[in-house]
C-alpha positions, 0 to 999 in steps of 0.5 A: 290734736290733728288726728282727732280733727281738733282745730288749734293754733300754736303761738310764740309765747314771747311775740304772739306770732302764729307758729301753726304752719311751721309746727305742722310742716315740722310734724310732716317732715318728721313723719316723712323721715321716720318712713311711715310711708311717704306722701310727699315724694321728691317729685311731688315736693319739687313740683310744689316748690315750682308753684311758689311765686307762680301766678297759679300758686293761689289756685294750686293751694285751693286745688290741693285743699279741695282735692284732699277734702274730696279724698277725705269725703270718699275715703271710706268708699275707697277703703271698701273698694281696696279691701274688696280688691285685696280680698278678691286677689287673695287665693285663700279667700277665693278657696274659702268662697269655693269651699263655702259654695261646695258645702252649701251644695252638699247640704242641699243633697244631704237629708235633714238631720234624723232622717237616713234615706238608706235605712228607710229604703232598706227597711221598706225593701225588707217589709216588701219582701215579707209581704211577697212571701 
């Protein structure tokens, strides 16, 4: 549901208490434990904990929400930029581009299909030699 960006709420069946945050935190904890690439390093977690009880706690919460929302808005552009950086740094991609450029240059100097300039030149030379006799 989270991945599909569906809004949901988890409630305790007996008390009706909202358990959504606890469940989401549990999912994050499980994902971090599975090693799916940590988003929340020890340093980040320690810094977040330091904000609890601080007068800036509310501002930090808003800042994090806005930062993540902005990041999501820019995510596609960031992916394209990363792909371009990775592609540019890949020697195989660079060699393929060079080979494509070389083939394009070669094709400029290659006669169109069906025309062979060397045969025409030899044929013309032979005809000129007959005319000279």
